[in-house]
C-alpha positions in Angstrom: 25.5 0.8 -0.3 27.4 1.1 3.3 25.5 3.0 5.1 22.8 0.7 4.2 22.5 -0.3 8.2 21.2 3.3 9.0 18.4 4.9 9.1 17.4 7.7 6.2 16.6 10.4 9.3 20.6 9.8 10.2 22.5 12.9 10.2 25.0 11.0 8.1 22.6 10.4 5.5 20.3 13.1 5.1 21.9 16.4 7.0 18.9 18.5 6.5 16.4 16.0 7.9 13.5 17.4 9.7 11.7 15.7 12.6 8.0 15.9 11.8 5.7 17.7 14.1 3.8 14.3 15.1 4.7 11.4 16.7 5.3 8.3 14.1 3.0 5.0 14.5 4.4 1.8 13.7 2.1 0.5 10.8 0.7 -2.2 13.2 -0.9 0.0 15.3 -2.0 2.6 12.9 -4.4 -0.4 11.6 -5.4 -1.5 14.5 -10.0 -1.7 14.2 -12.7 -2.7 16.6 -15.6 -4.0 16.6 -18.9 -1.3 16.8 -20.8 -1.4 19.4 -24.0 -2.9 19.0 -23.2 -3.9 15.1 -23.8 -7.7 15.5 -20.1 -7.8 14.3 -20.4 -5.7 10.9 -18.7 -2.9 11.7 -15.0 -2.2 12.8 -13.9 1.1 13.8 -10.4 3.0 13.7 -8.1 6.4 13.0 -6.1 7.5 9.8 -2.9 9.0 11.8 -1.4 12.0 10.0 1.9 10.3 9.6 -0.2 7.6 7.2 -1.2 10.5 5.2 -0.1 12.4 2.4 -1.9 15.3 0.3 -5.0 15.0 -1.3 -6.3 17.7 -2.2 -6.8 20.9 0.7 -6.5 18.2 3.3 -4.2 15.2 4.5 -5.7 11.9 3.2 -4.5 8.2 3.6 -2.7 6.3 1.2 -3.8 4.3 -0.6 -1.8 1.2 1.1 -2.4 2.0 4.1 -6.5 1.7 3.4 -6.2 -1.4 1.5 -4.1 -2.8 4.1 -7.1 -1.7 6.7 -9.3 -3.3 4.8 -8.0 -6.6 4.9 -6.9 -7.1 8.3 -10.5 -6.4 9.2 -11.6 -8.4 7.5 -9.5 -11.6 7.9 -10.6 -10.2 11.8 -13.7 -9.8 11.2 -14.0 -13.5 9.3 -12.2 -14.8 12.8 -15.1 -13.2 14.7 -17.4 -14.8 12.9 -16.4 -18.6 12.1 -14.5 -19.3 15.4 -12.3 -22.2 15.0 -12.9 -22.5 11.1 -11.3 -18.7 10.8 -8.0 -19.5 10.3 -7.8 -18.8 7.0 -5.0 -16.0 5.9 -5.2 -12.8 2.9 -4.2 -14.7 -0.2 -5.1 -11.7 -2.5 -7.4 -8.7 -2.8 -9.0 -6.0 -5.2 -9.5 -2.5 -4.4 -11.0 0.4 -6.0 -11.2 3.6 -4.0 -13.5 5.9 -4.5 -13.3 9.2 -2.6 -9.7 10.4 -0.7 -10.0 9.2 3.2 -9.8 12.1 5.4 -7.6 11.8 8.4 -9.4 10.8 11.6 -12.1 8.5 12.5 -13.0 5.6 10.2 -15.1 2.5 10.0 -15.4 -0.5 8.1 -18.5 -2.5 7.3 -17.9 -5.9 6.5 -20.3 -9.1 4.4 -19.2 -12.2 3.7 -19.9 -13.0 0.1 -18.6 -17.2 -0.1 -17.4 -20.2 2.9 -15.9 -22.6 1.8 -13.0 -25.2 3.2 -10.1 -24.1 1.3 -11.3 -20.3 0.5 -13.9 -17.6 1.8 -14.5 -14.0 0.3 -15.4 -11.2 1.9 -15.9 -7.6 0.8 -15.2 -4.5 2.7 -16.4 -1.1 2.5 -14.5 1.8 3.8 -15.9 5.2 4.9 -14.6 8.1 6.5 -16.7 9.2 9.9 -15.0 13.1 9.1 -16.5 14.0 5.9 -18.6 12.7 3.3 -21.8 11.3 4.8 -22.2 7.6 4.6 -20.4 7.6 1.0 -17.9 5.3 0.6 -14.0 6.0 0.2 -12.7 2.5 -0.6 -13.7 -0.8 -1.1 -12.4 -4.7 -1.4 -12.8 -7.7 -2.2 -11.0 -9.6 0.4 -10.0 -13.9 -0.5 -8.7 -15.6 2.6 -7.6 -18.8 2.2 -5.3 -21.8 3.9 -1.5 -21.0 3.5 -0.3 -24.7 4.1 1.1 -25.9 0.9 0.0 -29.8 0.8 2.3 -31.1 -1.9 0.2 -31.9 -4.0 1.1 -29.7 -7.1 4.7 -29.2 -8.0 6.3 -25.5 -6.7 7.3 -23.2 -9.7 9.2 -19.8 -9.4 10.6 -19.0 -12.8 14.2 -17.1 -12.6 12.6 -13.6 -14.6 15.2 -11.5 -12.9 19.1 -10.7 -11.7 18.9 -10.0 -8.0 21.5 -7.2 -7.1 23.5 -7.0 -4.4 22.3 -4.9 -1.7 25.7 -3.4 -0.3 27.9 -3.3 -4.1 24.9 -3.0 -6.6 22.3 -0.5 -4.4 22.3 3.5 -3.5 20.3 5.0 -1.3 17.0 7.5 -2.6 16.9 10.0 -0.6 15.6 13.5 -0.5 14.6 15.2 3.2 12.2 17.9 1.4 10.2 15.4 -0.5 10.4 12.9 2.6 9.0 15.7 4.8 6.1 17.2 1.9 5.3 13.9 1.7 5.7 11.3 4.7 7.1 8.0 3.2 4.0 6.0 4.2 4.4 4.3 0.7 9.0 3.3 -0.8 8.1 2.9 -4.3 7.9 5.6 -5.9 5.6 7.3 -8.6 7.2 5.2 -11.4 6.7 7.3 -14.5 8.5 10.3 -12.7 11.2 8.1 -14.2 10.9 9.4 -17.3 11.1 13.2 -15.7 14.5 15.7 -16.4 14.2 16.6 -13.0 13.1 13.6 -11.7 11.2 13.5 -8.2 11.3 17.1 -8.0 8.4 16.7 -10.2 6.7 15.1 -7.9 4.8 18.6 -6.8 4.2 19.4 -10.3 1.1 16.5 -10.0 -1.7 15.0 -8.1 -1.1 11.0 -8.2 -3.7 9.1 -6.3 -4.3 5.7 -6.6 -7.5 4.3 -8.5 -7.2 0.8 -8.2 -4.9 -2.0 -6.4 -4.4 -5.8 -7.3 -2.6 -7.7 -4.9 -1.7 -11.5 -4.2 0.1 -12.8 -1.6 2.6 -15.5 -3.1 4.2 -16.6 0.1 4.0 -16.6 3.8 6.2 -13.7 5.2 8.4 -13.8 7.9 10.3 -11.7 9.6 13.1 -10.4 7.1 16.0 -7.5 7.5 15.6 -6.5 3.5 12.7 -6.8 0.9 13.4 -5.7 -2.8 11.2 -4.1 -4.5 11.1 -4.5 -8.7 8.6 -2.2 -10.3 7.5 -2.1 -14.2 5.4 0.2 -15.9 3.3 -1.0 -18.9 2.2 2.5 -20.6 0.8 6.0 -19.0 -2.1 7.1 -21.4 -5.1 8.9 -20.9 -4.1 10.3 -17.6 -3.6 6.9 -16.3 -0.5 5.0 -15.6 -0.2 0.9 -14.2 2.5 0.0 -11.8 3.8 -3.9 -11.8 5.7 -4.6 -8.3 7.4 -7.4 -7.5 9.0 -8.2 -3.7 11.4 -10.7 -2.9 13.3 -11.5 0.1 17.3 -11.9 -0.3 17.1 -15.4 -1.4 14.5 -14.1 -4.2 11.8 -15.9 -3.4 8.5 -13.8 -4.3 6.8 -12.8 -1.5 4.1 -10.4 -3.0 3.2 -8.6 -6.6 0.3 -6.0 -7.0 -0.7 -4.0 -10.4 -1.3 -0.1 -9.8 -3.8 2.3 -11.2 -3.0 6.1 -10.8 -4.4 8.6 -12.4 -2.2 11.7 -13.3 -3.7 15.0 -12.4 -1.5 18.4 -13.2 -1.6 20.5 -10.4 -0.8 23.7 -12.4 0.9 24.0 -16.2 2.0 20.7 -16.7 5.6 21.0 -17.6 6.8 20.1 -21.4 9.8 17.7 -20.1 7.6 15.2 -18.8 4.6 16.1 -20.9 6.9 15.7 -24.0 8.4 12.6 -22.6 5.3 10.5 -21.8 
């Protein structure tokens, strides 16, 4: 991929690219929250921008990864504010359940400390929209925070599971202007079951594919990198649900994070026989 230095929006990569009708907001800015007045530090508020949303039925709804990131960072901020000098813990792992789509617009995160320890602490975070649903919780997460420092008590091991491809020689760019425009690329992991459809990613418009659960584990401290490698596998699609097992490595092969994502598959119209026969 000799043009790997060019963004997908570049004319030499995707000539039919159309600009969005709203400004793009970096993730770091999009997930910012602030304490709610008179909440004793137990609630934080923020806003979902449209470029971190996908089609959630009849309205835009936040991507599952965006919701998880909001809950994780709000939990860390809450713990630091509640515990002062002892609050320098970082997220180690988290478990997320998606109950309702989170609409674009204002939201609140309610937080509660479940346990406090010297090495790890646990926070529960509940995300609800101020635009709809009343007091109904959209997403709930259990976030475990801890110390990243390796004290050397245990020998570190990372078995070599697969051969890393060469980015410039072995990799190709996957992009389609229409797909990106209809569903802004807030997620870089496409629904893997579409690999088995004859028309590939074009079949995405025939299905609703909401995330229902997400389990994330951070394996190494993240340092600034130009490139990260993602490997995704699926064990099975059955009964309208499928899993995606995702690993993220740097170019040196160091495992940075891993997660298991559970999704539902909901036909938006008459199911495509090409897909249903194969799966």
